[in-house]
N, C-alpha and C positions, 0 to 999 in steps of 0.2 A: 410512312418510306418508302415513297415510289421509288427515289432516287437508287435505293439503295437494291433494285432488282437491275440496275445498270451497273451498280459500281462494282459488288461481290464478285458476278464471272471474272471482271478482271483483274479483282486482286488474288483470285482462290486458282483463277486457271492460267493466269498470264503474267502478272508482275511475282507474285508471290508464293508461288507453288510450293516452295520447300520450307517456307517460314513457319514456325509453330504455331496452334490456330489462335492463342490468346493473342499474338501478335499481330496476327490478321483481321482478325476482329477490332482491334483499337483501332487499327489504320481505316477500317471501313466506318469505323463507327465517327471517328475524327473527320474524313471526310463527309459523311453525308450531313455530320452536324451541321457545316457551313451552309449549304444552301436552305436549310430546313429555319436554322436562324434567321438568315435572310427572310426569308419568308414571312417571317413571324414579326420580324422588323419593319416590314411592309403594312402589315395588319396595325401595328402597334400604332406610328406614323397614321398611317388613316383613319385610326378613330381619335388621331388631336393628343395622339400621347407622344412622350420624348422617348428618343434613346441616347444618354447618355452610355459612355465609356464602360461604368461600372452595370449598366444596364444588360449591353455586349457580355461582356463576361459570364453576369449570372444564368443569362437565358443559353448560352453556349455550353456554359458547364449543366444546366437541365438536359439539355438536350443531347450532350455527347452520353452523358448516363444512362437515357432512356432510348439511345441508341445502341448503345453496347448490351444492353437486356437483349434487343428485339434481335439482331444479332447474332447472337450467344443462343436463345432460344431457335434458331432458323438453323444455325450450324448444329445443333443437336437433333434438328426431326431430319436434316436431310444425311446426317450419317446414322440414324434410324433404320431412315428409308434404303438406305444404302447395305445395309446389314444382310451378309447371304442367308438365304436361307435354309433350312435344315437339310441336309440329303435325305431324300427320298426311303422309303425302307428298302431294304435290301429282299431282292423278289425272291422267293421260296426257291429251297432247292429244288431243282427238277425231277432229283432223282433218279436211280440210276436206268442208263439205256432199257428201251421195251423189249431187246433184243434179251437180255440176258435173266428176265423175270422168265424165259420159257427152260429155262437151263433149272438141274437138280437142286435143292435148296445146297447140297455140299459144294456146287461150284460157283454159285453166285458170286462170293464176297473174292473168289481166287482170281488171279490175274490173266486178262484174256490175253491167247499168244494169235491165235488164230481160228477163218472156219473156212472146211474145205467139202467142196460138196460132193456127194456120193451119189448118182439118179436122183430119187426123191428125196433123200437126206441131205441134212449136214452133220459134218464132222467136226465141232465145238474143240477146237486143241484151246488148255487151260494149264496154268501152274498145276494145280490138284486134279489133273488127268484130263480126260479125253469122255465126248459126248456123246451120239446120237441123237438128231431131235429130225422129226417131217419138218421140211421149210422150204423153199424154194433160197437158192443164194441172193437172187436179187430183192427179195424182199427182207431181207438177212440185213443184206445190205443198207437198207433204206432203213435200217429201226438203228443200224449202230452209226448213224450219220456224225454221234455228240462224242464219238471214240475218234482218238487220232488212230488215222488205220488210211492205209488203201486197197484197192483190188489188183490184185496182179498178176492174176490168169481169169480165163473164164470157171475157172471151177473154187478159185482162192482165194480170200481176203484174209490181209495181212497187218494183226497192230501194231503198233511202231515199239512200244511197249515188247512185244514178243520176241523181237527182229535181234538174234543176237552175232549174224555172219553173213558177209556177202561172198556168194561164190560164183567165180566166172570159169568157166573151161568149155570147150567145144564150141563156142560162139554162144551161149547159153549164160544166163546170168538165172542162178539160183538164192532164196534168201533162205537160212538155216538158221530156225526158232529154238528157242531156248530149252525148245523141250529135248532139242536135236531131230526133230521133223524138219523136212525141208520142202519150202515154198516154190512154185517155179514162177519166173517173170517172163510174160510171153510177150511177142513186140508190140502187141496191142498199146500196154501197160506201161512199157519201157521207159516211154518219156515221161510220165508220172511218177517213176520209179527214182529216176534221173531229178527231176526238178523238187521233189521231198528232201533232196539229200542224202537217202539211202544209199548212194553208191558211192 
């Protein structure tokens, strides 16, 4: 069925793209069967046989049945090859940020509001209270990369979930936390705060 290689793309992708598959298969089989039947007739006549009208009818009928079966098989194989692959398994939960593991157990499940630098320590503001830990703010910000928040000052990092209000006054911007604490916004980080839509 070499001719099917040329006929099928025309039927599928150009002429009958919206037709039912059964109609497409029938049309392809009918078209392909014509040259195949002609080929059989040539072989018949070359071997000394005759090709009366009934011979053409029987041969064409036989060929069209075989063509329809082969075309159906090709259609099924093509659809199976186009079947979408199963989605990859979901990546395992990365777990909480490493920074939260540094907090006491009682604070690890609380909402993180902000981190404030005090000398060599950090004051961690949460919905369950505060805690001092020995750490640099730069290291804390790096470990909080997966948490939505911003560094607003050289001494402050604020989580979006901890933001309660934005206070403007005396040419300065201050972020009021849900705990009541206030985090300053310096000129260095003012643009980032604006772009984040916190104002």
